[in-house]
C-alpha positions as a Python dict, from the first residue, in 0.01 Angstrom:
ca = {
    (1, 'M'): (0, 0, 0),
    (2, 'R'): (-90, -210, 301),
    (3, 'L'): (-218, -561, 248),
    (4, 'V'): (-537, -619, 439),
    (5, 'I'): (-605, -988, 477),
    (6, 'V'): (-934, -1108, 617),
    (7, 'F'): (-780, -1449, 666),
    (8, 'I'): (-1066, -1640, 827),
    (9, 'I'): (-1315, -1381, 942),
    (10, 'S'): (-1592, -1635, 971),
    (11, 'L'): (-1534, -1743, 1330),
    (12, 'F'): (-1733, -2057, 1274),
    (13, 'V'): (-1494, -2172, 1005),
    (14, 'F'): (-1186, -2082, 1202),
    (15, 'M'): (-1276, -2235, 1536),
    (16, 'S'): (-1429, -2553, 1400),
    (17, 'P'): (-1190, -2849, 1382),
    (18, 'V'): (-1462, -3058, 1225),
    (19, 'Q'): (-1494, -2934, 869),
    (20, 'A'): (-1458, -3295, 750),
    (21, 'A'): (-1690, -3446, 1012),
    (22, 'K'): (-2014, -3548, 846),
    (23, 'R'): (-2192, -3758, 1108),
    (24, 'P'): (-2362, -3582, 1401),
    (25, 'Q'): (-2183, -3804, 1652),
    (26, 'D'): (-1846, -3715, 1500),
    (27, 'K'): (-1928, -3346, 1531),
    (28, 'A'): (-2036, -3388, 1892),
    (29, 'I'): (-1707, -3559, 1971),
    (30, 'T'): (-1474, -3320, 1794),
    (31, 'N'): (-1651, -3009, 1923),
    (32, 'S'): (-1634, -3132, 2281),
    (33, 'M'): (-1379, -2983, 2519),
    (34, 'T'): (-1294, -3339, 2623),
    (35, 'F'): (-1161, -3403, 2273),
    (36, 'I'): (-1011, -3060, 2215),
    (37, 'K'): (-810, -3069, 2540),
    (38, 'Q'): (-642, -3387, 2418),
    (39, 'H'): (-544, -3226, 2089),
    (40, 'P'): (-305, -2935, 2161),
    (41, 'D'): (-323, -2806, 1804),
    (42, 'L'): (-698, -2752, 1842),
    (43, 'L'): (-682, -2642, 2207),
    (44, 'Y'): (-437, -2358, 2153),
    (45, 'R'): (-606, -2256, 1828),
    (46, 'L'): (-937, -2226, 2012),
    (47, 'R'): (-779, -2028, 2295),
    (48, 'G'): (-615, -1800, 2043),
    (49, 'L'): (-946, -1741, 1873),
    (50, 'E'): (-1122, -1663, 2199),
    (51, 'H'): (-863, -1398, 2281),
    (52, 'Y'): (-869, -1264, 1925),
    (53, 'K'): (-1246, -1215, 1939),
    (54, 'K'): (-1196, -1004, 2252),
    (55, 'A'): (-920, -799, 2084),
    (56, 'E'): (-672, -945, 2335),
    (57, 'Y'): (-416, -968, 2062),
    (58, 'S'): (-101, -1041, 2264),
    (59, 'E'): (-267, -1341, 2426),
    (60, 'A'): (-410, -1452, 2092),
    (61, 'F'): (-71, -1431, 1924),
    (62, 'F'): (88, -1633, 2206),
    (63, 'N'): (-167, -1913, 2175),
    (64, 'F'): (-158, -1923, 1796),
    (65, 'K'): (218, -1972, 1819),
    (66, 'L'): (168, -2256, 2066),
    (67, 'A'): (-76, -2424, 1827),
    (68, 'S'): (178, -2370, 1549),
    (69, 'K'): (425, -2589, 1738),
    (70, 'Y'): (184, -2875, 1676),
    (71, 'A'): (166, -2821, 1298),
    (72, 'D'): (-165, -2633, 1304),
    (73, 'K'): (-171, -2452, 971),
    (74, 'P'): (-470, -2223, 1046),
    (75, 'S'): (-285, -2095, 1352),
    (76, 'Q'): (32, -2040, 1152),
    (77, 'G'): (-180, -1839, 911),
    (78, 'M'): (-314, -1627, 1195),
    (79, 'V'): (39, -1563, 1323),
    (80, 'A'): (122, -1440, 974),
    (81, 'E'): (-180, -1212, 957),
    (82, 'M'): (-116, -1064, 1301),
    (83, 'L'): (247, -999, 1217),
    (84, 'W'): (139, -828, 897),
    (85, 'K'): (-114, -608, 1071),
    (86, 'G'): (85, -554, 1390),
    (87, 'E'): (-186, -704, 1612),
    (88, 'G'): (-40, -791, 1952),
    (89, 'V'): (310, -773, 1809),
    (90, 'V'): (530, -528, 1620),
    (91, 'A'): (434, -538, 1252),
    (92, 'D'): (689, -730, 1047),
    (93, 'K'): (611, -804, 682),
    (94, 'I'): (915, -1025, 637),
    (95, 'Q'): (828, -1247, 932),
    (96, 'A'): (464, -1246, 823),
    (97, 'Y'): (550, -1381, 480),
    (98, 'A'): (775, -1651, 628),
    (99, 'W'): (484, -1767, 845),
    (100, 'I'): (224, -1766, 568),
    (101, 'D'): (459, -1957, 342),
    (102, 'M'): (484, -2223, 611),
    (103, 'A'): (106, -2217, 663),
    (104, 'A'): (72, -2295, 291),
    (105, 'E'): (301, -2597, 322),
    (106, 'R'): (11, -2838, 265),
    (107, 'N'): (-136, -2635, -21),
    (108, 'Y'): (-451, -2520, 155),
    (109, 'P'): (-618, -2275, -87),
    (110, 'T'): (-674, -1994, 164),
    (111, 'M'): (-312, -2006, 276),
    (112, 'I'): (-184, -2001, -81),
    (113, 'L'): (-396, -1698, -169),
    (114, 'S'): (-271, -1511, 136),
    (115, 'R'): (88, -1610, 63),
    (116, 'E'): (73, -1484, -294),
    (117, 'K'): (-79, -1152, -191),
    (118, 'M'): (191, -1099, 70),
    (119, 'W'): (472, -1197, -168),
    (120, 'A'): (350, -956, -434),
    (121, 'S'): (358, -667, -188),
    (122, 'L'): (721, -726, -78),
    (123, 'S'): (1017, -558, -242),
    (124, 'E'): (1284, -777, -398),
    (125, 'S'): (1508, -719, -99),
    (126, 'E'): (1229, -809, 143),
    (127, 'Q'): (1154, -1124, -53),
    (128, 'K'): (1513, -1242, -15),
    (129, 'Q'): (1505, -1171, 358),
    (130, 'A'): (1174, -1353, 395),
    (131, 'I'): (1315, -1666, 233),
    (132, 'S'): (1608, -1664, 475),
    (133, 'V'): (1380, -1613, 776),
    (134, 'G'): (1150, -1889, 656),
    (135, 'Q'): (1432, -2140, 636),
    (136, 'Q'): (1492, -2093, 1008),
    (137, 'L'): (1122, -2111, 1098),
    (138, 'Y'): (1080, -2440, 915),
    (139, 'K'): (1341, -2598, 1141),
    (140, 'Y'): (1107, -2563, 1438),
    (141, 'Y'): (754, -2513, 1303),
    (142, 'G'): (762, -2697, 971),
    (143, 'D'): (569, -3020, 930),
    (144, 'D'): (879, -3237, 941),
    (145, 'V'): (924, -3157, 1310),
    (146, 'A'): (592, -3008, 1426),
    (147, 'K'): (377, -3300, 1317),
    (148, 'R'): (584, -3531, 1532),
    (149, 'R'): (508, -3325, 1842),
    (150, 'L'): (136, -3367, 1792),
    (151, 'E'): (168, -3735, 1713),
    (152, 'I'): (346, -3791, 2045),
    (153, 'A'): (78, -3594, 2230),
    (154, 'L'): (-206, -3792, 2069),
    (155, 'A'): (-40, -4126, 2140),
    (156, 'R'): (8, -4026, 2504),
    (157, 'A'): (-354, -3914, 2542),
    (158, 'R'): (-490, -4231, 2385),
    (159, 'R'): (-265, -4452, 2596),
    (160, 'N'): (-371, -4278, 2917),
    (161, 'I'): (-731, -4382, 2852),
    (162, 'T'): (-682, -4732, 2710),
    (163, 'G'): (-383, -4831, 2922),
    (164, 'S'): (-247, -5009, 2617),
    (165, 'H'): (61, -4931, 2413),
    (166, 'L'): (-124, -5088, 2121),
    (167, 'G'): (-408, -4842, 2165),
    (168, 'F'): (-679, -5111, 2185),
    (169, 'V'): (-1006, -4960, 2305),
    (170, 'G'): (-1249, -5249, 2340),
    (171, 'Y'): (-1580, -5159, 2504),
    (172, 'L'): (-1539, -4822, 2669),
    (173, 'A'): (-1799, -4556, 2738),
    (174, 'I'): (-1663, -4203, 2712),
    (175, 'T'): (-1841, -3906, 2869),
    (176, 'I'): (-1766, -3594, 2671),
    (177, 'D'): (-1828, -3231, 2761),
    (178, 'T'): (-2026, -3093, 2468),
    (179, 'P'): (-2167, -2739, 2425),
    (180, 'S'): (-2510, -2881, 2509),
    (181, 'G'): (-2390, -3067, 2819),
    (182, 'P'): (-2234, -3406, 2906),
    (183, 'Q'): (-2290, -3683, 2653),
    (184, 'T'): (-2185, -4047, 2657),
    (185, 'V'): (-2039, -4201, 2342),
    (186, 'D'): (-1895, -4539, 2259),
    (187, 'G'): (-1517, -4553, 2282),
    (188, 'S'): (-1493, -4704, 1935),
    (189, 'F'): (-1644, -4384, 1794),
    (190, 'Y'): (-1439, -4152, 2014),
    (191, 'Y'): (-1114, -4325, 1925),
    (192, 'Q'): (-1167, -4353, 1551),
    (193, 'D'): (-836, -4375, 1366),
    (194, 'K'): (-894, -4045, 1186),
    (195, 'F'): (-897, -3862, 1518),
    (196, 'W'): (-588, -4025, 1670),
    (197, 'K'): (-362, -4208, 1427),
    (198, 'P'): (-113, -3979, 1251),
    (199, 'A'): (-171, -4063, 883),
    (200, 'Q'): (-548, -4063, 918),
    (201, 'Y'): (-552, -3754, 1138),
    (202, 'W'): (-356, -3547, 890),
    (203, 'E'): (-573, -3672, 605),
    (204, 'W'): (-882, -3567, 802),
    (205, 'Q'): (-736, -3221, 865),
    (206, 'D'): (-630, -3180, 503),
    (207, 'T'): (-974, -3274, 376),
    (208, 'A'): (-1124, -2999, 589),
    (209, 'W'): (-888, -2718, 494),
    (210, 'K'): (-844, -2803, 128),
    (211, 'N'): (-1219, -2784, 80),
    (212, 'P'): (-1343, -2494, 294),
    (213, 'P'): (-1717, -2415, 281),
    (214, 'T'): (-1803, -2177, -2),
    (215, 'G'): (-1848, -1818, 109),
    (216, 'K'): (-1690, -1868, 449),
    (217, 'V'): (-1339, -1744, 377),
    (218, 'D'): (-1270, -1393, 256),
    (219, 'I'): (-928, -1289, 135),
    (220, 'G'): (-937, -913, 131),
    (221, 'P'): (-800, -683, -139),
    (222, 'L'): (-505, -451, -130),
    (223, 'E'): (-606, -126, 33),
    (224, 'T'): (-429, 206, 24),
    (225, 'Q'): (-377, 346, 370),
    (226, 'P'): (-385, 724, 430),
    (227, 'K'): (-41, 882, 446),
    (228, 'T'): (78, 1003, 785),
    (229, 'D'): (372, 1208, 906),
    (230, 'D'): (512, 913, 1101),
    (231, 'K'): (860, 814, 999),
}
């Protein structure tokens, strides 16, 4: 049996960092390359997706791992899926499970479903190995260390614009590069706490991924693969 996981086939769900953004101006900001380039978790996830769509799997895997350094759970989930399928990397079910377990660290429903399907398909011996591998992965990619990397990056990006260690924005017009062209927004909107301050940022991310749009995420069934003569 080979587990086939359609982890986030809807590209719109996967590439959008704005599942929790309700206001049009918020969506314009968070979908702009100006914003994404200042958030390495989103930047590398987007690059990974672009390569994945082109079946450039090695490049996709590389970028998803970079995003994973910044505590991006969707990217960690994609690393797991690609390891399971052998896309751009040698297939490794044990490593795949260790990654999906870490991707489920914040209890996002799609990650939990994928994790449980992978776990059920491992032998007892493989399960023990996966736990050991996961303990090592957590030391570098787990939230306890990876979140801090992103928090440092966001503080640096914000400080470069405001010139203030306190992060005070004041009146500041920001020109953002949106899919429909340049757009000017008020700095107070661009630098909302939920986009830049750690506690609020993680809450914003969690809201998005704990409540994915209905019908957008498909976790595939177990499928039996044809037997081959390969050893």
